[in-house]
Backbone as a ProteinNet text record, in pm:
[ID]
protein_1_A
[PRIMARY]
MTRKPIPFATSAEEHFQMWHEIREESDRAAAIIAFAYLDDRLTEVIKAFLHTRRRTTKELFKGLGPLVSTAARSKLAYSLGFFGPLTLKNLNDLADIRNLFAHQKKRWKFASPEISKRCMKLNINKRVLKMGREKSPTDPRELYLDAISMIADVLWSELTQNPPPPPREPRFLKW
[TERTIARY]
119.4	153.2	38.5	69.1	-31.1	-53.6	-178.4	-214.7	-215.7	-158.1	-161.2	-298.2	-350.9	-481.9	-479.8	-590.7	-605.1	-624.2	-546.8	-564.8	-704.9	-771.2	-905.4	-900	-999.8	-1012.7	-1041.2	-970.6	-988.2	-1076.1	-1106.8	-1194.5	-1292.1	-1398.2	-1496.7	-1429.9	-1339.5	-1270.7	-1187.2	-1111.4	-1031.7	-1121.6	-1233.8	-1328.3	-1379.6	-1425.8	-1478.7	-1370.1	-1247.3	-1135.8	-1106.4	-1106.8	-1080.8	-1185.8	-1314.7	-1420.2	-1417.3	-1378.4	-1363.5	-1256.5	-1144.5	-1037	-1082.1	-1154.1	-1204.4	-1297.3	-1383.8	-1479.5	-1411.8	-1290.1	-1215	-1140	-1131	-1056.8	-1133.9	-1063.1	-1128.8	-1228.1	-1317.7	-1414.5	-1344.5	-1244.6	-1174.2	-1107.7	-1034	-964.4	-1064.6	-1171.9	-1271.8	-1335.3	-1368.7	-1431.9	-1339.5	-1213.5	-1118.4	-1081.2	-1051.2	-1009.6	-1124.7	-1243.3	-1358.3	-1388.2	-1381.8	-1409.4	-1300.8	-1175.4	-1067.6	-1093.5	-1146.8	-1183.1	-1289.4	-1393.5	-1499.3	-1444	-1361.5	-1304	-1217.2	-1140.5	-1057.9	-1144.3	-1252.7	-1342.9	-1404	-1449	-1508.4	-1407.4	-1284.4	-1178.8	-1153.1	-1143.6	-1116.4	-1230.6	-1353.3	-1466.9	-1463.1	-1436.5	-1427.2	-1313.8	-1197.7	-1082.6	-1112.3	-1191.6	-1222.4	-1298.6	-1369	-1449.1	-1381.7	-1264.6	-1194.2	-1118.9	-1122.6	-1056	-935.6	-853.9	-736.4	-611	-501.4	-373.8	-346.3	-265.3	-237.1	-187.9	-95.7	-39.8	-147.8	-231.5	-339.9	-435.4	-469.6	-559	-498.7	-370.3	-303.2	-312.1	-292.3	-294.3	-432.2	-536.8	-671.5	-692.9	-624.1	-647.6	-538.3	-436.7	-324.1	-301.5	-228.1	-187.6	-304.8	-307.9	-416.5	-518.9	-518.8	-613.4	-758.2	-848.5	-989.1	-1059.7	-1001.2	-1065.6	-989.3	-918.9	-842.5	-935	-1044.1	-1131.1	-1238.2	-1278.1	-1387.5	-1515.1	-1536.7	-1657.4	-1662.6	-1550.6	-1546.6	-1570.2	-1508.8	-1528.3	-1674.3	-1733.7	-1873.6	-1965.4	-1941.7	-2024.8	-2007.1	-1884.6	-1860.9	-1931.7	-1916.9	-1981.2	-2133.1	-2187.5	-2332.3	-2368.9	-2290.5	-2317.3	-2307	-2223.8	-2210.2	-2318.4	-2402.6	-2512.4	-2474.5	-2363.8	-2323.5	-2417.2	-2480.7	-2576.2	-2668.2	-2771.4	-2871.5	-2846.6	-2941.5	-2924.6	-2917.9	-2985.7	-2981	-2840	-2776.1	-2638.7	-2543.8	-2560.9	-2476.7	-2490.3	-2613.1	-2634.7	-2566.3	-2580.5	-2517	-2365.2	-2308.5	-2163.1	-2117	-2190.7	-2155.9	-2166.3	-2271.4	-2288.7	-2177.5	-2143.6	-2035.3	-1903	-1877.7	-1754.8	-1751.6	-1865	-1870.6	-1837.9	-1892.5	-1865.5	-1717.7	-1665.1	-1522.8	-1435.9	-1471.5	-1391.4	-1393.2	-1503.6	-1505	-1401.5	-1399	-1302.6	-1158.5	-1136.5	-1000.2	-939.3	-1018.9	-962.9	-988.4	-1040.7	-1062.4	-987.3	-942.6	-866.9	-954.3	-1081.7	-1173.8	-1173	-1174.4	-1175.5	-1320.1	-1368.4	-1506.3	-1529.7	-1650.2	-1699	-1827.6	-1862.2	-1988.3	-2106.2	-2087.9	-2194.4	-2208.3	-2110.7	-2121.2	-2248.7	-2324.5	-2453	-2442.1	-2340.9	-2330.7	-2304.4	-2217.5	-2187.2	-2307.5	-2363.9	-2478.4	-2593.5	-2622.3	-2730.8	-2705.8	-2581.9	-2547.9	-2559.2	-2516.2	-2525.5	-2671.6	-2757	-2898.6	-2965.2	-2904.3	-2958.3	-2915.7	-2831.8	-2787	-2904.5	-2989.9	-3114.2	-3095.5	-2976	-2951.9	-2972.6	-2941.7	-2959.2	-3105.9	-3191.9	-3333.5	-3392.3	-3339.6	-3393.5	-3325.9	-3196.5	-3120.6	-3076.8	-3039.4	-2980	-3081.8	-3208.4	-3309.9	-3298.8	-3235.2	-3222.8	-3150.4	-3215.3	-3154.1	-3154.5	-3220.6	-3227	-3371.7	-3392.7	-3527.1	-3556.8	-3454.2	-3471.3	-3337.5	-3345.3	-3223.8	-3144.4	-3011.2	-2930.9	-2964.2	-2948.1	-2973.7	-2847.8	-2742	-2616.2	-2546.7	-2508	-2448	-2323.9	-2239.6	-2118.6	-2155.5	-2250.4	-2292.5	-2358.3	-2437.9	-2500.8	-2394.8	-2294.9	-2187.9	-2110.5	-2064.2	-1983.5	-2064.3	-2190.1	-2273.9	-2301.2	-2325	-2349.3	-2227	-2109.2	-1985.9	-1966.8	-1982.6	-1963.8	-2060.8	-2186.1	-2286.9	-2256.4	-2226.4	-2199.5	-2074.3	-1966.7	-1840.5	-1857.7	-1926.8	-1939.6	-2033.3	-2139.7	-2228.6	-2157.6	-2082.7	-2006.8	-1911.4	-1837.6	-1739.4	-1807	-1914.6	-1987.2	-2041.6	-2099.7	-2152	-2040.4	-1924.8	-1812.5	-1765.6	-1755	-1705.1	-1807.8	-1936.7	-2040.8	-2072.5	-2048.9	-2076.7	-1953.2	-1849	-1724.9	-1746	-1659.2	-1672.7	-1646.6	-1700.8	-1674.5	-1527.1	-1477.6	-1337.4	-1319.1	-1196.8	-1170.8	-1214.2	-1265.4	-1310.2	-1226.7	-1245.3	-1178.6	-1232.9	-1153.2	-1204.8	-1332.1	-1426	-1555.9	-1551.4	-1474	-1476.5	-1347.4	-1241.6	-1115.3	-1028.3	-1024.5	-956.1	-805.9	-755.7	-613.9	-543.6
-4389.5	-4248.8	-4168.2	-4079.2	-3999.8	-3869.2	-3838	-3715.1	-3601.5	-3489.1	-3371.9	-3306.3	-3253.5	-3190.2	-3067.7	-3042.8	-2922.7	-2806.3	-2697.8	-2585.3	-2526.4	-2502.9	-2448.5	-2301.5	-2260.2	-2119	-2045.5	-1936.5	-1863.7	-1741.3	-1705	-1591.2	-1628.3	-1551.5	-1577.1	-1566.2	-1470.7	-1452.4	-1575.5	-1629.1	-1749.9	-1868.9	-1877.5	-1986.5	-1981	-1865.7	-1852.7	-1875.5	-1830.5	-1853	-2002	-2075.1	-2218.7	-2289.8	-2257.4	-2323.7	-2283	-2160.4	-2118.9	-2204.5	-2225.8	-2308	-2452.6	-2507.9	-2645.3	-2654.2	-2555.7	-2558.4	-2544.3	-2492.8	-2480	-2607.9	-2702.8	-2827.1	-2922.1	-3025.5	-3131.7	-3201.9	-3281.5	-3353.5	-3441.4	-3516.1	-3607.4	-3530.8	-3425.6	-3347.7	-3281.4	-3225	-3158.8	-3257.7	-3377	-3477.8	-3517.9	-3539.9	-3587	-3476.3	-3357.5	-3246.9	-3201.8	-3189.3	-3145.9	-3246.8	-3376.2	-3475.7	-3475.2	-3450.9	-3441.5	-3325.8	-3216.5	-3101.7	-3141.7	-3211	-3256.9	-3353.6	-3446.6	-3545.4	-3478.3	-3378.7	-3304.9	-3229.7	-3170.1	-3100.1	-3198.3	-3312.5	-3414.4	-3460.8	-3483.2	-3526.2	-3421.5	-3296.7	-3190.4	-3174.7	-3190.7	-3179.6	-3293.5	-3414.9	-3528.9	-3507.3	-3467.9	-3446.1	-3342.9	-3242.1	-3137.2	-3190.8	-3302.7	-3356.8	-3471.7	-3511.1	-3619.5	-3565.6	-3640.1	-3599.2	-3689.1	-3705.4	-3790.3	-3707.7	-3766	-3699	-3692.5	-3595.3	-3572.9	-3699.7	-3772.2	-3893.2	-3999.4	-4017.3	-4115.4	-4076.6	-3949.8	-3902.9	-3928.5	-3898.1	-3922.9	-4069.7	-4157.8	-4301.4	-4349.7	-4282	-4319.6	-4298.4	-4199.7	-4157.6	-4200.9	-4272.9	-4310.2	-4459.6	-4506.3	-4646	-4741.8	-4823.6	-4920.1	-4872.2	-4744	-4688.7	-4707.6	-4711.2	-4737.8	-4626.6	-4507.2	-4396.1	-4354.3	-4448.7	-4419.9	-4392.9	-4464.8	-4452.7	-4345.9	-4287.7	-4191.4	-4257.8	-4382.7	-4454.3	-4464.9	-4497.2	-4508.5	-4372.3	-4268.3	-4133.9	-4089.2	-4120.1	-4082.8	-4152.9	-4282.5	-4358	-4306.7	-4272.3	-4218.6	-4084.2	-3995.9	-3864.1	-3878.4	-3970.4	-3997.2	-4048.6	-4142.5	-4201.5	-4098	-3997.3	-3890.3	-3783.3	-3798.4	-3704.2	-3577.5	-3579.3	-3460	-3433.6	-3538.6	-3525	-3645.7	-3638.3	-3742.9	-3845.2	-3939	-4048.8	-4003.2	-3894.4	-3845.1	-3799	-3728.7	-3683.6	-3801.9	-3900.5	-4020.8	-4090.1	-4104.1	-4167.1	-4086.4	-3954.1	-3870.1	-3877.2	-3882.7	-3898.2	-4028.6	-4136.7	-4264.6	-4257	-4192.6	-4177.8	-4090.3	-3980.6	-3893.1	-3970.1	-4052	-4131.9	-4232.5	-4294.2	-4388.8	-4319.2	-4199.7	-4123.8	-4086.8	-4037.2	-4001.5	-4121.4	-4238.6	-4358.5	-4403.3	-4381.6	-4412.6	-4326.5	-4197.8	-4107.2	-4141.9	-4181.2	-4197.3	-4333.9	-4438.3	-4572.8	-4656	-4594.7	-4670.4	-4604.9	-4688.1	-4636.9	-4558	-4591.3	-4522.5	-4372.8	-4292.9	-4147.6	-4101.3	-4111.1	-4075.6	-3926.2	-3892.9	-3754.8	-3751.1	-3635.5	-3624.9	-3654.1	-3631.8	-3659	-3808.2	-3889.9	-4034.5	-4084	-4170.7	-4214.6	-4268.2	-4349.7	-4407.1	-4299.4	-4204.7	-4096	-4002.2	-3965.1	-3874.1	-3930.2	-4057.9	-4122.9	-4115.2	-4139.7	-4133.3	-3991.3	-3892.4	-3752.9	-3710.3	-3757.9	-3722.6	-3780.7	-3882.9	-3943.3	-3868.4	-3767.5	-3690.4	-3605.8	-3666.2	-3601.7	-3488.5	-3469.7	-3355.2	-3226	-3231.6	-3113.9	-3075.9	-3174	-3146.8	-3074.5	-3100.5	-3039.3	-2908.1	-2899.6	-2788	-2686.9	-2733	-2641.9	-2550.3	-2567.9	-2476.9	-2340.2	-2337.8	-2212.5	-2109.3	-1998.5	-1890.1	-1910	-2013.6	-2039.3	-2056	-2032.4	-2054.4	-2202.9	-2282	-2427.2	-2494.8	-2621.8	-2699.1	-2718.9	-2731.6	-2757.9	-2895.6	-2910.7	-3038.7	-3095.3	-3016	-3062.1	-3154	-3276.9	-3370.9	-3315.9	-3247.7	-3190.5	-3087.5	-3001.6	-2898.8	-2960.7	-3064.5	-3133.7	-3191.2	-3257.1	-3318.7	-3212.2	-3109.6	-3006.6	-2927.6	-2898.5	-2825.3	-2908.7	-3037.9	-3124.1	-3127.2	-3139.6	-3141	-3008.3	-2900.1	-2767.9	-2746.2	-2782.9	-2761.6	-2843	-2971.9	-3056.6	-3007.5	-2983.3	-2939.3	-2806.8	-2714.8	-2581.5	-2579.2	-2659.1	-2664.7	-2729.7	-2837.8	-2901.1	-2800.8	-2730	-2635.2	-2518.2	-2469.3	-2358.1	-2397.6	-2516.6	-2563.8	-2578.1	-2627.1	-2642.8	-2507.7	-2409.6	-2279.1	-2205.1	-2229.2	-2162.1	-2236.1	-2366.5	-2449.4	-2532.8	-2470.3	-2544.6	-2658.9	-2759.9	-2874.6	-2834.9	-2913.2	-2884.4	-2910.5	-2851.1	-2876.3	-3022.7	-3072.5	-3212.2	-3235.6	-3353.7	-3387.1	-3502.2	-3522.2	-3635.2	-3765.7	-3871	-3999.7	-4037.1	-4094.6	-4125.4	-4243.7	-4344.4	-4467.6	-4489.9	-4522.7	-4550.9	-4425.6	-4358.2	-4229.2	-4242	-4362.7	-4382.7	-4432.3
-2373.6	-2378.4	-2317.3	-2227.3	-2159.5	-2234.8	-2255.5	-2325	-2224.4	-2261.8	-2175.4	-2187	-2075	-2080.7	-2170.4	-2236.1	-2317	-2220.9	-2238	-2146	-2162.7	-2052.3	-2057.3	-2094.2	-2170	-2200.6	-2069.8	-2048.4	-1923.3	-1940.8	-2061.9	-2085.4	-2196.6	-2207.1	-2312.7	-2450.2	-2464.3	-2592.6	-2628.9	-2531.3	-2556.2	-2587.8	-2517.8	-2541.9	-2686.7	-2729.6	-2865.2	-2969.4	-2942.3	-3034.4	-3046.9	-2933.7	-2936.8	-3021.1	-2997.9	-3074.5	-3221	-3251.5	-3391	-3458.9	-3389.8	-3446.6	-3466.6	-3369.5	-3383.4	-3504.1	-3521	-3632.3	-3768	-3770.9	-3896.3	-3933.1	-3841.6	-3864.2	-3955.7	-4003.2	-4079	-3987.1	-4044.6	-3962.5	-3859.6	-3904.3	-3813	-3698.6	-3730.9	-3627.4	-3533.3	-3588.8	-3505.1	-3408.4	-3456	-3370.1	-3255.7	-3287.1	-3186.2	-3087.8	-3137.8	-3051.1	-2961.1	-3017.4	-2936.9	-2826.8	-2859.3	-2756.7	-2649.5	-2688.5	-2589.7	-2493.4	-2545.8	-2462.6	-2360.3	-2406.4	-2316.6	-2212.1	-2255.7	-2165.1	-2058.4	-2097.6	-2001	-1900.9	-1946.7	-1855.5	-1756	-1805.8	-1718.4	-1613.7	-1656.7	-1564.8	-1457.2	-1496	-1398.8	-1298.2	-1344.6	-1253.3	-1151.7	-1197.3	-1104.8	-1005.6	-1055.2	-966.9	-859.2	-894.3	-797.8	-677.5	-694.1	-584.8	-511	-554.3	-486.5	-365.7	-257.7	-133.3	-107.4	-208	-194.2	-215.5	-181.5	-204.2	-354	-392.9	-533.8	-603.2	-540.9	-602	-621.7	-520.6	-529.8	-641.8	-649.9	-755.5	-892.8	-910.1	-1038.2	-1077.2	-979.3	-1006.3	-1052.3	-1010.2	-1052.5	-1202.9	-1258.8	-1397.4	-1494.8	-1449.8	-1536.3	-1536.2	-1636.7	-1643.3	-1638.1	-1534.2	-1516.3	-1414.7	-1386.4	-1288.8	-1332.1	-1235.9	-1267.4	-1344	-1348.8	-1419.3	-1544.8	-1605.8	-1727.2	-1844.9	-1852.7	-1971	-1951.1	-2061.9	-2059.3	-2009.5	-2048.1	-2004.6	-1852.5	-1790.9	-1644.5	-1579.2	-1633.4	-1578.1	-1593	-1707.4	-1730.4	-1631.4	-1609.7	-1515.9	-1373.1	-1335.2	-1201.3	-1184.7	-1282.7	-1274.2	-1266.1	-1343.1	-1336	-1196.7	-1144.8	-1013.1	-901.5	-919.7	-820.2	-835.7	-936.5	-955.9	-1029.6	-1103	-1178.2	-1295.3	-1346.8	-1456.8	-1458.1	-1540.3	-1545.5	-1655.1	-1669.7	-1765.5	-1910.5	-1945.5	-2083.1	-2119.1	-2027.3	-2053.2	-2059.1	-1972.1	-1977.4	-2112.5	-2160.6	-2291.3	-2401.1	-2394.7	-2496	-2488.6	-2368	-2355.3	-2420	-2397.1	-2459	-2611.2	-2660.5	-2805.8	-2865.6	-2797.5	-2844.5	-2847.8	-2746.1	-2742.4	-2857.1	-2887.2	-2999.3	-3131.4	-3150.2	-3272.9	-3279.3	-3170.3	-3163.9	-3195.8	-3142.6	-3165.1	-3310.8	-3380.1	-3523.3	-3597.2	-3564.1	-3628.1	-3589.9	-3466.6	-3415.1	-3441.4	-3447.5	-3447	-3572.2	-3675.2	-3798.1	-3912.6	-4003.8	-4118.1	-4214.2	-4219.3	-4309.7	-4279.1	-4381.2	-4365.6	-4347.9	-4225.8	-4195.9	-4213.9	-4247	-4251.9	-4170.6	-4119.5	-4047.7	-4140	-4270.1	-4366.8	-4398.4	-4356.6	-4378.5	-4311.2	-4378.1	-4321.4	-4178.6	-4149.1	-4014.8	-3908.9	-3940.5	-3846.1	-3833.8	-3947.8	-3948.3	-3865.1	-3882.2	-3808.6	-3658.2	-3617.3	-3474.6	-3420.9	-3499.6	-3455.2	-3439.6	-3528.1	-3520.8	-3395.7	-3336.1	-3213.9	-3087.7	-3102.7	-2986.5	-2937.8	-2857.4	-2816.8	-2717.4	-2667.4	-2579	-2657.4	-2785.4	-2870.2	-2883.7	-2893.3	-2912.1	-2792.2	-2673.1	-2551.7	-2516.5	-2538.8	-2484.3	-2589.6	-2705.8	-2802.7	-2869.9	-2838	-2889.8	-2822.7	-2706.9	-2632.7	-2717.6	-2740	-2814.9	-2965	-3014.4	-3157.8	-3200	-3326.6	-3378.3	-3389.9	-3423.1	-3430.8	-3403.7	-3369	-3340.8	-3468.2	-3456.1	-3575.4	-3632.1	-3763.2	-3828.4	-3894.1	-3900.7	-3958.2	-3858.1	-3898.4	-3802.9	-3732.4	-3805.2	-3744.8	-3638.8	-3671.8	-3577.9	-3454.5	-3473.7	-3360.9	-3267.1	-3323.3	-3244.5	-3166.7	-3235.5	-3170	-3067.4	-3099	-3003.7	-2878.8	-2896.3	-2779.6	-2689.2	-2749.4	-2670.5	-2598.4	-2669.7	-2610.2	-2494.7	-2515.3	-2412.1	-2287.1	-2301.3	-2184.8	-2110.9	-2185.2	-2123.2	-2051.5	-2114.8	-2057.2	-1936.6	-1940.4	-1824.8	-1706.8	-1730.9	-1622.5	-1558.3	-1642.1	-1590.5	-1520.3	-1576.7	-1516.4	-1379.4	-1370.7	-1242	-1139.1	-1183.4	-1090	-1038.8	-1126.5	-1083.6	-999.5	-1023.4	-945.6	-815.7	-814.3	-696.9	-663.8	-610.9	-585.3	-486.9	-496	-406.3	-261.8	-168.4	-27.4	4.8	111.8	149.2	188.2	178.3	217.4	361.1	386.8	521.5	577.1	702.5	768.3	709.3	710.8	664.8	741.4	671	729.3	824.1	793.3	873.4	952.5	885.6	953.6	953.5	1062.4	1069.7	1092.7	1101.9	1125.8	1003.3
[MASK]
+++++++++++++++++++++++++++++++++++++++++++++++++++++++++++++++++++++++++++++++++++++++++++++++++++++++++++++++++++++++++++++++++++++++++++++++++++++++++++++++++++++++++++++++

């Protein structure tokens, strides 16, 4: 079953409303929905730089396509220079946390020791989330959601401020 993309907030007000709603959800729902938002942003940024036909692009991201998984998309985005190794590590850690919430019967909470420990390792927060704050958040849920929001929003902001170049002719076999 293919998941439909989450519609992106088109205004600051819609963005803040979406994050307010996510923050009101249970831990499990917040973890899954927020990560889906990040995954959709990552997918859209990658798609913006592909110079393939619409059908070919769709096939890359569906079924048995090579970019079906978040891990594959993260590695491709890293390889294309969209972000550095710290962000790649954090994306992998965020995906691991999301997968605990999504794929296990246990009713995980962010306060659960295993989840909390993983959230505390999200070192992107230590470097970036200090901006505009007196200190970094220490609540595992807040660390997780802030890391997702920051990565997704920076990716999208960079894409809108630095749009991809127009499609070019094939580099090697032009026929």
